[in-house]
C-alpha positions as CSV (number, residue, x, y, z in Angstrom):
1,X,-21.6,-14.2,-21.3
2,X,-20.8,-11.8,-18.5
3,X,-18.3,-12.5,-15.7
4,X,-18.8,-10.7,-12.4
5,X,-16.8,-10.1,-9.2
6,X,-17.8,-8.2,-6.1
7,X,-15.4,-5.8,-4.4
8,X,-15.8,-4.1,-1.0
9,X,-14.0,-1.2,0.7
10,X,-14.6,0.6,3.9
11,X,-14.9,4.3,3.3
12,X,-14.3,6.9,6.0
13,X,-16.0,10.2,5.4
14,X,-14.6,13.0,7.4
15,X,-16.8,15.9,8.7
16,X,-20.0,14.1,8.0
17,X,-22.7,16.2,9.6
18,X,-25.8,14.6,11.1
19,X,-28.2,17.4,12.1
20,X,-30.6,16.4,14.9
21,X,-33.7,18.0,16.2
22,X,-31.8,19.2,19.3
23,X,-29.3,21.0,17.0
24,X,-32.1,22.7,15.1
25,X,-33.4,24.1,18.4
26,X,-30.0,25.3,19.7
27,X,-29.7,28.6,17.9
28,X,-26.3,30.0,17.4
29,X,-24.4,26.7,18.1
30,X,-22.4,25.2,15.3
31,X,-22.9,21.6,14.2
32,X,-19.6,19.7,14.6
33,X,-18.6,17.2,12.0
34,X,-17.6,13.6,12.7
35,X,-16.3,10.7,10.8
36,X,-18.7,8.1,9.3
37,X,-17.5,4.7,8.2
38,X,-19.4,2.7,5.8
39,X,-18.8,-0.3,3.5
40,X,-19.0,0.5,-0.2
41,X,-19.5,-2.3,-2.7
42,X,-19.2,-2.4,-6.5
43,X,-19.4,-5.2,-9.1
44,X,-16.8,-5.5,-11.8
45,X,-18.1,-6.9,-15.0
46,X,-16.3,-8.3,-18.0
47,X,-18.2,-9.1,-21.2
48,X,-17.6,-9.7,-24.9
49,X,-18.2,-7.0,-27.5
50,X,-17.5,-7.2,-31.3
51,X,-14.4,-5.1,-30.7
52,X,-13.1,-7.4,-27.9
53,X,-13.6,-7.9,-24.2
54,X,-14.6,-4.9,-22.2
55,X,-14.7,-3.9,-18.4
56,X,-17.5,-2.1,-16.7
57,X,-18.1,-1.1,-13.0
58,X,-21.5,-1.2,-11.3
59,X,-21.3,1.3,-8.4
60,X,-23.4,0.9,-5.3
61,X,-23.8,3.5,-2.5
62,X,-22.3,5.4,-1.0
63,X,-19.4,5.7,-3.5
64,X,-21.2,7.9,-6.1
65,X,-22.4,10.4,-3.5
66,X,-19.6,10.7,-1.0
67,X,-16.4,10.0,-2.8
68,X,-16.2,11.5,-6.3
69,X,-12.4,11.4,-6.2
70,X,-12.5,7.6,-5.7
71,X,-15.1,7.3,-8.5
72,X,-12.8,9.2,-10.9
73,X,-9.8,7.0,-9.9
74,X,-11.7,3.8,-10.5
75,X,-13.0,4.9,-13.9
76,X,-9.6,6.7,-14.7
77,X,-11.4,10.0,-15.5
78,X,-9.1,12.8,-16.3
79,X,-8.9,15.9,-18.5
80,X,-7.6,13.9,-21.4
81,X,-10.2,11.2,-20.9
82,X,-13.4,12.7,-19.5
83,X,-15.4,9.5,-20.0
84,X,-12.7,7.4,-18.3
85,X,-10.6,4.7,-19.9
86,X,-12.8,1.7,-19.1
87,X,-15.1,2.3,-22.1
88,X,-12.0,2.8,-24.4
89,X,-10.1,-0.4,-23.3
90,X,-10.8,-3.6,-25.2
91,X,-8.9,-6.8,-24.5
92,X,-8.1,-9.8,-26.6
93,X,-9.2,-12.3,-23.9
94,X,-11.6,-12.4,-21.0
95,X,-8.8,-13.3,-18.7
96,X,-6.8,-10.2,-19.6
97,X,-9.8,-8.0,-18.9
98,X,-10.4,-9.7,-15.6
99,X,-6.8,-9.3,-14.5
100,X,-6.8,-5.6,-15.6
101,X,-9.8,-4.6,-13.5
102,X,-8.8,-6.7,-10.5
103,X,-5.3,-5.1,-10.4
104,X,-6.8,-1.6,-10.7
105,X,-9.3,-2.1,-7.9
106,X,-6.8,-3.9,-5.6
107,X,-4.3,-1.0,-6.1
108,X,-7.1,1.4,-5.0
109,X,-7.7,-0.6,-1.8
110,X,-10.8,-2.6,-2.9
111,X,-10.9,-6.2,-1.6
112,X,-12.5,-8.9,-3.7
113,X,-15.2,-10.9,-1.9
114,X,-15.3,-14.0,-4.1
115,X,-14.1,-15.4,-7.4
116,X,-15.2,-14.4,-10.8
117,X,-18.5,-16.0,-11.7
118,X,-20.9,-16.0,-14.6
119,X,-23.9,-13.7,-14.4
């Protein structure tokens, strides 16, 4: 059985450039960047494997496109762990796995929208 929880965070992307038809016609003028704010959502999943309980994150836009640094922090991707630590961590109980992933996401500024529920 899989347990899921939705998390949301408002991402602010600096120097987002939206090129309009008017800017295409204005030769020689630079396109100024602006800030774009958008909600990003992800689903944290905890499920049983023969080795123990495991955590997984299902990413939704725009996280994978606009914030690779945030993506690497969520998955704990580093030089020593290029795949991230989520696939390497196994927990004795479902509750331990749920607490682990909730603490990590809250520390990174993600807010849970609801309680853990069965998928």
